[in-house]
C-alpha positions as CSV (number, residue, x, y, z in Angstrom):
1,X,0.0,0.0,0.0
2,X,1.3,3.5,-0.8
3,X,1.8,6.2,1.8
4,X,-1.3,7.8,0.4
5,X,-3.9,5.1,0.5
6,X,-7.2,5.3,-1.5
7,X,-9.8,5.9,1.2
8,X,-13.4,4.8,0.9
9,X,-16.2,5.9,3.2
10,X,-19.6,4.1,3.6
11,X,-22.2,6.3,5.5
12,X,-22.7,10.0,5.0
13,X,-24.8,10.9,8.0
14,X,-24.0,13.8,10.3
15,X,-20.4,12.7,11.1
16,X,-19.8,10.7,7.9
17,X,-20.5,13.8,5.8
18,X,-18.1,15.8,7.9
19,X,-15.4,13.2,7.4
20,X,-15.9,13.2,3.7
21,X,-15.6,16.9,3.6
22,X,-12.4,16.8,5.7
23,X,-10.9,14.1,3.5
24,X,-11.6,16.2,0.4
25,X,-9.5,19.0,1.8
26,X,-6.6,17.0,3.2
27,X,-5.5,14.9,0.3
28,X,-6.9,12.6,-2.4
29,X,-10.7,12.9,-2.3
30,X,-12.4,9.8,-0.9
31,X,-14.7,7.3,-2.6
32,X,-18.1,7.5,-0.9
33,X,-21.3,5.5,-0.8
34,X,-24.7,6.0,1.0
35,X,-28.2,4.7,0.4
36,X,-29.5,8.3,0.4
37,X,-28.6,9.9,-3.0
38,X,-28.8,13.4,-1.7
39,X,-26.0,12.7,0.8
40,X,-23.8,11.4,-2.0
41,X,-24.6,14.4,-4.1
42,X,-23.6,16.7,-1.2
43,X,-20.3,14.9,-0.8
44,X,-19.7,15.1,-4.6
45,X,-20.0,18.9,-4.3
46,X,-17.2,18.8,-1.8
47,X,-15.0,16.8,-4.3
48,X,-15.7,13.2,-3.2
49,X,-16.0,10.5,-5.8
50,X,-19.2,8.4,-5.7
51,X,-19.1,4.6,-5.7
52,X,-22.0,2.9,-7.2
53,X,-22.2,0.3,-4.4
54,X,-20.5,-0.9,-1.2
55,X,-19.0,-3.7,-3.3
56,X,-17.4,-1.3,-5.7
57,X,-16.1,0.9,-2.9
58,X,-14.5,-2.2,-1.2
59,X,-12.9,-3.3,-4.4
60,X,-11.3,0.2,-5.1
61,X,-10.3,1.2,-1.6
62,X,-7.1,0.6,0.4
63,X,-8.8,1.8,3.6
64,X,-12.6,1.4,3.8
65,X,-14.2,3.4,6.5
66,X,-17.6,2.4,7.9
67,X,-19.6,5.2,9.5
68,X,-23.2,3.9,10.0
69,X,-25.4,4.1,13.0
70,X,-26.4,0.6,14.1
71,X,-24.9,-2.8,14.7
72,X,-27.3,-4.2,12.0
73,X,-26.1,-1.7,9.5
74,X,-22.5,-2.5,10.2
75,X,-23.0,-6.2,9.8
76,X,-24.8,-5.6,6.4
77,X,-22.1,-3.2,5.1
78,X,-19.2,-5.3,6.2
79,X,-20.4,-9.0,5.9
80,X,-23.3,-8.9,3.5
81,X,-23.1,-10.5,0.0
82,X,-22.4,-7.1,-1.5
83,X,-20.4,-6.0,1.5
84,X,-16.8,-4.9,2.0
85,X,-15.3,-8.2,3.0
86,X,-16.6,-10.0,0.0
87,X,-15.0,-7.5,-2.4
88,X,-12.0,-6.0,-0.6
89,X,-8.7,-5.8,-2.5
90,X,-5.7,-7.7,-1.1
91,X,-4.0,-5.8,1.7
92,X,-7.0,-3.6,2.3
93,X,-8.1,-2.6,5.8
94,X,-11.8,-2.2,6.9
95,X,-12.2,0.3,9.7
96,X,-15.5,0.5,11.6
97,X,-16.0,4.0,13.0
98,X,-19.4,3.3,14.5
99,X,-20.0,2.7,18.2
100,X,-21.2,-0.9,18.3
101,X,-21.4,-3.7,20.8
102,X,-18.5,-6.0,21.7
103,X,-20.4,-8.9,20.4
104,X,-20.8,-7.3,17.0
105,X,-17.1,-6.4,17.0
106,X,-16.2,-10.0,17.6
107,X,-18.6,-11.2,14.9
108,X,-17.0,-8.8,12.4
109,X,-13.6,-9.8,13.4
110,X,-14.3,-13.5,12.9
111,X,-15.8,-12.8,9.4
112,X,-12.8,-10.7,8.5
113,X,-10.4,-13.4,9.5
114,X,-12.3,-16.0,7.5
115,X,-12.2,-13.6,4.5
116,X,-8.5,-12.9,4.9
117,X,-9.1,-9.1,5.4
118,X,-7.8,-6.9,8.2
119,X,-10.5,-5.3,10.2
120,X,-10.1,-2.6,12.9
121,X,-12.6,-1.1,15.2
122,X,-12.2,2.7,15.7
123,X,-15.2,4.3,17.5
124,X,-14.9,8.1,17.7
125,X,-14.9,10.4,20.7
126,X,-15.0,14.2,20.5
127,X,-17.2,17.2,19.8
128,X,-18.9,15.8,16.7
129,X,-18.4,17.5,13.4
130,X,-16.3,20.3,15.0
131,X,-13.7,17.8,16.1
132,X,-13.6,16.3,12.6
133,X,-13.1,19.7,11.1
134,X,-10.0,20.4,13.1
135,X,-8.8,16.8,13.4
136,X,-9.1,16.8,17.1
137,X,-11.5,13.8,17.1
138,X,-10.2,10.7,18.7
139,X,-10.5,7.3,17.0
140,X,-10.1,4.5,19.6
141,X,-8.5,1.8,17.5
142,X,-8.6,-1.8,18.5
143,X,-7.0,-4.6,16.4
144,X,-3.8,-5.7,14.8
145,X,-0.9,-3.3,15.2
146,X,0.3,-3.6,11.6
147,X,-3.2,-3.0,10.2
148,X,-3.5,0.0,12.4
149,X,-0.3,1.5,11.0
150,X,-1.5,0.9,7.4
151,X,-4.7,2.7,8.2
152,X,-3.0,5.5,10.2
153,X,-2.3,7.9,7.3
154,X,-6.0,7.9,6.4
155,X,-7.3,8.2,9.9
156,X,-4.9,11.0,10.9
157,X,-6.4,13.2,8.1
158,X,-9.4,13.7,10.4
159,X,-8.6,12.4,13.8
160,X,-6.1,11.5,16.5
161,X,-5.3,7.8,16.7
162,X,-5.4,6.2,20.2
163,X,-4.4,2.5,20.1
164,X,-6.5,0.6,22.7
165,X,-5.3,-3.0,22.3
166,X,-7.0,-6.0,20.9
167,X,-10.2,-6.0,18.9
168,X,-13.0,-5.2,21.3
169,X,-11.0,-2.8,23.5
170,X,-12.0,0.2,21.5
171,X,-15.7,-0.5,21.9
172,X,-15.3,-1.0,25.6
173,X,-13.4,2.3,26.0
174,X,-16.0,4.2,23.9
175,X,-18.9,2.8,25.9
176,X,-17.2,3.7,29.2
177,X,-16.6,7.2,27.8
178,X,-20.3,7.6,26.8
179,X,-21.5,6.4,30.2
180,X,-19.6,9.4,31.7
181,X,-20.9,11.8,29.1
182,X,-24.6,10.8,29.2
183,X,-24.9,10.3,33.0
184,X,-23.3,13.8,33.4
185,X,-25.7,15.2,30.9
186,X,-28.7,14.0,32.8
187,X,-27.2,15.4,36.0
188,X,-26.7,18.8,34.3
189,X,-30.3,18.9,33.2
190,X,-31.6,18.1,36.7
191,X,-29.3,20.7,38.3
192,X,-30.6,23.4,35.8
193,X,-34.2,22.4,36.4
194,X,-33.7,22.5,40.2
195,X,-32.0,25.9,40.1
196,X,-34.6,27.4,37.9
197,X,-37.5,26.1,40.0
198,X,-35.8,27.5,43.1
199,X,-35.7,31.0,41.5
200,X,-32.0,31.1,40.7
201,X,-31.3,33.6,37.9
202,X,-30.8,31.9,34.6
203,X,-27.1,31.6,33.7
204,X,-25.8,31.7,37.3
205,X,-25.5,27.9,37.6
206,X,-23.6,27.6,34.3
207,X,-21.3,30.5,35.3
208,X,-20.5,29.0,38.7
209,X,-20.0,25.4,37.5
210,X,-17.7,26.5,34.6
211,X,-15.5,28.3,37.2
212,X,-15.5,25.4,39.6
213,X,-14.9,22.8,36.9
214,X,-18.1,20.9,37.6
215,X,-19.4,21.7,34.1
216,X,-17.4,19.8,31.5
217,X,-16.8,21.3,28.1
218,X,-19.1,18.7,26.5
219,X,-21.9,19.4,29.0
220,X,-21.4,23.1,28.4
221,X,-22.0,22.7,24.7
222,X,-25.0,20.5,25.3
223,X,-26.4,23.0,27.9
224,X,-26.3,25.8,25.3
225,X,-28.6,23.7,23.2
226,X,-30.9,22.8,26.1
227,X,-31.3,26.5,27.0
228,X,-31.8,27.6,23.4
229,X,-34.6,25.1,23.0
230,X,-36.1,26.1,26.3
231,X,-36.4,29.6,24.9
232,X,-38.0,28.1,21.7
233,X,-34.9,28.8,19.6
234,X,-34.8,25.7,17.3
235,X,-35.3,24.6,13.8
236,X,-36.0,21.4,11.8
237,X,-32.2,20.6,11.5
238,X,-31.6,20.9,15.2
239,X,-34.7,18.9,16.0
240,X,-33.5,16.1,13.7
241,X,-30.1,16.2,15.3
242,X,-31.7,15.8,18.7
243,X,-33.7,12.7,17.5
244,X,-30.5,11.1,16.3
245,X,-28.8,12.0,19.6
246,X,-31.6,10.4,21.5
247,X,-31.4,7.2,19.5
248,X,-27.6,7.0,19.9
249,X,-27.9,7.5,23.7
250,X,-30.3,4.6,24.0
251,X,-28.2,2.4,21.8
252,X,-24.9,3.1,23.4
253,X,-26.2,2.8,27.0
254,X,-28.0,-0.5,26.1
255,X,-24.6,-1.8,24.9
256,X,-22.9,-0.5,28.1
257,X,-25.4,-2.2,30.3
258,X,-24.9,-5.4,28.4
259,X,-21.2,-5.1,28.8
260,X,-21.6,-4.4,32.5
261,X,-23.8,-7.5,33.0
262,X,-21.3,-9.6,31.1
263,X,-18.5,-8.4,33.4
264,X,-20.4,-8.4,36.6
265,X,-20.5,-4.6,37.0
266,X,-23.7,-3.0,38.2
267,X,-24.4,0.4,36.6
268,X,-27.4,1.9,38.3
269,X,-26.9,5.5,37.1
270,X,-26.4,4.2,33.6
271,X,-29.7,2.3,33.8
272,X,-31.6,5.4,34.9
273,X,-30.0,7.5,32.2
274,X,-30.8,4.9,29.5
275,X,-34.5,5.6,30.1
276,X,-34.1,9.4,29.9
277,X,-33.5,10.1,26.2
278,X,-36.9,11.7,25.8
279,X,-36.2,14.0,28.7
280,X,-32.7,14.9,27.6
281,X,-33.1,15.3,23.9
282,X,-36.5,14.8,22.4
283,X,-38.6,17.4,24.2
284,X,-38.6,20.7,22.4
285,X,-39.5,23.0,25.3
286,X,-39.1,22.3,29.0
287,X,-41.5,23.5,31.7
288,X,-42.6,27.1,31.1
289,X,-40.4,29.3,28.9
290,X,-39.1,32.5,30.3
291,X,-41.4,35.6,30.0
292,X,-41.1,37.9,27.0
293,X,-38.3,40.4,27.7
294,X,-36.5,38.1,30.1
295,X,-32.9,39.1,30.9
296,X,-31.7,35.5,30.9
297,X,-28.0,35.2,30.0
298,X,-27.4,33.5,26.7
299,X,-25.3,30.3,26.8
300,X,-21.6,30.8,25.8
301,X,-21.4,27.9,23.4
302,X,-23.1,26.6,20.3
303,X,-24.0,23.0,19.4
304,X,-21.7,21.6,16.8
305,X,-23.3,20.5,13.5
306,X,-23.1,16.7,14.2
307,X,-21.8,14.3,16.8
308,X,-19.9,10.9,17.1
309,X,-21.9,7.6,16.6
């Protein structure tokens, strides 16, 4: 494989589209494929080259990235009859960027071994599309060291590579990361609701917790969205992003609870948070909005246009 591998990307959702755009500006434009023609057209406008099918993309790529939402989609894209493993070129590496269960990672690894293809897991952690844009996204890469090094030039065009160990270790690290993110997010929401109900001036809690370090950067970004929607400041794109975020929370925490049960770890806060997606993301307005002319302080941060799967 040359030092500039041909990169293919399957999946052009919120994060996949951002990756495609970043790849177009950092080297050879990627091959792309998605079942939604409008997404492919948007990537083409950025300079990406369309592949007619997943099979064609697999045959023409040195590094094939998979950025879809669910375990079922990953299995279809990677192991299906028209999937990447059945058509990958010799020496190619398939890299799964999606957050999936350890069981699915293991199944993909077994299928790749049988097909003679190297497969890496590389779930992402960061601030969504904003982290892709400045290549501060982390990819948590589990799998063979030599395969990781072959894929590294492609991955480093949009992310920082963190080697996690054997196949399955990346998924475990990402699920643990998301437990911390989502449980904290629910705690932030409850704190804001408590302060507001008790008559604390809007913005004071965020100001205080930023200074004390209790409010993480991730929660601060999310809090800006919560407060904007509380004031009725939203649109169709933001509402759609929130629906995707809710689905991802439920999926990721379901996987985390399964991993905990497998390893004998009880996760009570995770279990509660896993039932709170509607409360955290799906409700457009919370309680009573502030009166017209309110002097509420505007949040200091904006929601990035996308997030990690």
